[in-house]
N, C-alpha and C positions, 0 to 999 in steps of 0.2 A: 453571386460569388462562384468562382471557379476553387478551391477551395485541396490546398495538398494532408494531409493528414499522419501522419509518424509515426507510427508505435515500435517498441521494444517488442513488447506481446502482443499478441490478437485482442482488441480488445474485445471478448465477447467467450464464453458467455460470465456477467457477476459475478462471477464464479469465488473470485483471491482481489489478495487484498492490493493487486498495483493493479489490475484487470477490471476494477469497479466504476472509480477514476475514467481511465481511458471509456469507457464501456460509455458513461451519462455523459463527458465529452461529444463523442463521435456524434449520440444521438440528442446531441442538440444543435447544434452542427447541420449537422445536416438534414434540421429541419428548416432550416435557410435558408441555405446554400448546398452546391451539390461539390460535394469532398468526394475527394481519392484516397482511399488511404494504400496504403504502403504500410507493411510488419511484420513483423519476424514471427513463423513458428516454431513450439522448439517436439514436436512431434506432431504422429497422426490428425489425433484428430484435431489438433488444432488447427489445420489447412478445411477439416471442414467445417469447422467454424467458420472460418476465415470467409469458405463461402458461403457462406450463410449470410454478409452481411448488406453481399451485391443487392441484397429486398430495398437496402437504407444511403448504398452507398451510388453513385455515378461508376469508382471501375472498385476493381479491390487485385494490390498485387502485394503475395504474400511469399517472402521466401524464408524455404527449411533452415534450420539451426540443430538440424538430430541428423547420426548421429553425431550424443552431445561429448560422448570421450576424444571425439577429434576437435570438436570444433574449440573447444578445450584445453591440449591439446598444444590448437595452433596460437593459438591467446598468450598461454605459457613462454614458447619459442619467444613472443612480438615484447611481450614483459621482459624477458633473460635481454634481448636489446632492449632499449629502455622504455621499453611501450606504456600507455597502461592497461590490466588485466582484463578489464572492464570491456574497456573499451574494441580491443581487440577483436573483446569474445562476439564484439556486434559489428564491428564489420566488413566489412561484404566491396570485391570491386564488382560484383552480379550485381547488388541486388543497386548500387549506384550510376551501373551504365543503361539495367531498365530506370529506374528514376529520369534520366536524363531521357529515359527515350520516352517516356511517361511530360514532360514538360517541354518537351521539342512537336510535340502532339497536340495535347491540349493546351487552350488560354487561363490556364491556373495563376494566379495575381499572390498571391501569397500563400502562407503553411502555418500551422505551427504541429512544432516535436514537444512529445509527448514524453521525457528524460533525458537528459544532458547527453544520453550514447546517442541521439538518433538526430542534435544541430547537423555534427559535423556534412550529415548529408544534404542537409540543406547549402543549393550551391549560393553566391557574394550576389548575388544580383536580384534572392528573391526576397521579400520581405515576411520578417516572422517571428508565432510567439511563442516561448518552451517555454512546458506547461515543465519547469524542476521537479513541483512534489516536494522531496527533498535533496537537501546537500546530501546524494550522497557518497562524500569523499569522507562530511564526521566517522557515517558512519561503519568504514575504513577504520580512523584513529580509535574506533571505540575499541575494532575487535579488537584493537591493538598491544587496547589494557587485559585484555579478558585470554586474548592465545595467542598461540604460539605458535609456528618463526614470529615473532613482536614482528622485526626489520619487514620480514614482505608485506603486514595489515600497514603499516607506516608507511613503506615505499610506495604501496598502491595510493593513499589515500591524497599522498602528496602529489603520484602523477596523473588523480583524477580531480583533485581542489585547481590542478591546472591548465586543464579542456573543460571545470566548469567555468571557470571564472576568464576565460581565452570564447564560450560562448553566450556566457549572459550579458560581454561585452557584444555577442555583435546583433542578440535579438531586441525588436522595438519593444518587446515587454518583457520581463520575466514572472513565471505564478510562482505558487511557492505553497506549500500548505497551511503554516502559522505562523508566527513572529518570531519563534527563536530560528525557524529553516531561515527568515528571509535576515534576521541579524544575524546566520553563519554566513551566508554569503554578501553579503557585503563588505564584512570579511576579510574574506577573498578579491574580492571583484569591484570597491567604492561606491564602482560610478554610474555601474548598472540598474538599470530601471526596473523597481520589481517590488512586484505587491503581492499577496495574504490574501487563497481561496479555499478556504477549506471545502473537506472532504458530505457529500450529506449519505445518508441511507433511505435507502426503499421505506418507508413508514406506511403501504401499503404492504406487502411483503411481511413486512417485519414490522406485523402489527399482531398484537398478543390475543387482541377479537377476535381473530380469521384464522388462527393459528389452531394443526390440531389437535386434540391430549394424550399422553403416553401410557397409560395402563403402567406400565412398564415405570416410570418415572413419579408421577403422582401418589403426593404421601411420603415420598422422600428429601429427606431433609440433607438439602445439598450446598452445596457452592462450586462453581462450572466455572473449566479456562477451556477457551475457544479460539486457535488459531494451527498456519499453517504448523507440525509440528518436526519437519528438522531442519526452518530455520532455528534459526544461531537464540537468538535474541528470543527464540518463542521456548525453544528448547530449553536454554538455560533461565529462564525466568520458572519452569512450571518446575522444571526437576529442586527449580535453591526452594519453591517453595515448598513442595508436595514432603521434601525430607527436614525442613527447618522450621516452615514455620505451623504445617498443615499435623501433624504431632502435636503440640504446646493447646492447638485450637481443641482437637480433640478431642484431649484428657480431661479438659472442664465442659464437651457436650459428644460425649460419646457416642452417639448418633446421630452425629455431622461427617459426610461426603465428602469427596472430592471426585468428579467427573473430567478428564478427559479427553475433550473430542480434538480434531483435524486430523488432517489428510499424513501418512508420511511418518506414523513415526518413530522417531530414530531408536537405540538400540537401547541409552538410555535412557530415556520417557517410558517405553514401554517393560522396563523395565520397574519402573514408580506401581505396575496393578501389582505385585510382591506387597507395598503398601502398608497396613490394616486401614480400610474406610476408601483405596482408594483404586479407586476405577478408569483404565484409559478403555474411554468406545473407541477413538480411533477416528475411523470415517467413516459417517451417519447422510442416513438417505435426509432427513432437514434438521436443519440446527433450530430450529426455530420451537417444537415440544420439549428441547435442553433448555436455553433460557425462559420459555415461561414457567417448566416447574423448577428453577431453579429460587434458591434463599437472595442470592448474588451474584458476579463475573468478577471476581478478581484478573486483574491483567495485575500484576508482582515485578516486569519486566525490568532491569537494571541497561539494557540497550533499548530505546523506543526514540523513534526518529519521525516526525509528521503526526499525523492521525491517526491510530487504532482504531479499524473499523471490528476490529471487537469489543471499544467499547461504545460506537454509536449504536450498534444495531442493539445489544444488551439495553441501550438506554432505551429507546424505536422501542422493545419489548416491556419497557417499566420497571426495566430493574437494577437495581444500585449497580454500581461499576467501587468494587476495591483495592487503591487503585494504587500502585508507589511510585514517587516523587521525579519515577524518571518520566512518566508516562503523563501525566501531570503534569506538565512543564510541558509539555506539545498543548494543549487547551489551555494555554495560557493563564493569565491572571485572575480571573473569573471562570471558577471550575463549573459545567456545567450539576444542576441539580442532580444527586444519586451520584456522585462521584467522590467516593473519600480519595482522599492522599493518606495512604500506609506505613508510616517512614517505620514503623518498630509491630513488634507482635500482637499486642491490646492490641493494638486498630483492626485490625485484620473480625475483629470479635466482641464492638460494641456492638450496640445496637443500631439498628437499618432504616432511618425515613426512608417511604416509601410513597410520598404525598407529590403529586405531580411531574415524574421524573418524565413521564415521556413526552405531554403536555410542550413543558418549557423545550424538551429538544428540536421538536418540531420546529422553533422561531427561527432554535437556533447555527442546524443543518441541515437548513430541502436544499436537494440539487435544485431547485427552481432555480429559487433564490442566487444562490452561492454560484452559481456558473453567469451567471446574469456577470463576473466579474467573467472569464474569459470570456462571451458574448461583445459585449464595447470594446474587447484586447481587438477583436478582427474584427469588428466595423470601420477603424480604429484604420487596418491597417487596405483594407475597402477602400475606404477615402485619402491614401494616402500621406494618411500622417504620418 
């Protein structure tokens, strides 16, 4: 079948949270259908990354969303006029016009929209599956509790929720990552048809037996935090952990260290390097040795939507995860082996159980198995169901 895949990001390479799920979806669908990819690029490198997907897609169209400041300013004006900031940032007449040209020239019978902001590009007569991933309006509601100006975040949450509800009702099926996200969607769109599809992890890549060692890390006793460090939930979580929890852990265990890994560390994350026992490594060439030599990974987020890839990568590397209650709620009623819910400081310092972490994770977080939910949904579109 000729299938349209719409993505707000370039699904290549799978090196960032939003790209990982899109990347695996695109690969699975391209193995069975002629996929036409239409997506947005946020910089020049992503334009090249998109062109590299021509080896698996029937066609690739990529629209630039840079310079970023210009697009943010345009979105800000539309927000002031009553629109959603998120929706306005991705709106593009040129993208819409080129998409209609593609649909007019190819026998495309169905579409997959990756995230709610891409669903408005799907014409009313084209059946589609919407992978919402997370109910993003809930993240904006959480921002309103912790960030100022609160009215701006609350307003965006309300406007984005209206868009999510409208597009969820239009879609033949909506996919989200967790049961909690499904509940959140059904609160704003009770009539939506919605299923959960958990994320997976690349167990071939995140394999402790195939991972190179790092003499600089071997022998050190450290906790690891890994994530995009200019993303507010990550920034907030690790700053609070490093300043409020880690000093107490280090007083009990003076040799304990904390290593912070991730792209684009915000200024207050960089400032953590001044704390005793804390290293801000920032961007690293290969994160696997950091997982391999760590005692455990910490995921102390107060805002957590969907499933955290940092958690799955740690489990794949056979390492335990010390997670906040907010992160644990995303994993459902049964926590994976190796994940400990840490509500107080003492929980982070309790003895760790290392047995069977990777083996159990392989059963639950297989991309091949989890993507069958999407593959079945696309087959139903093909059959006109």
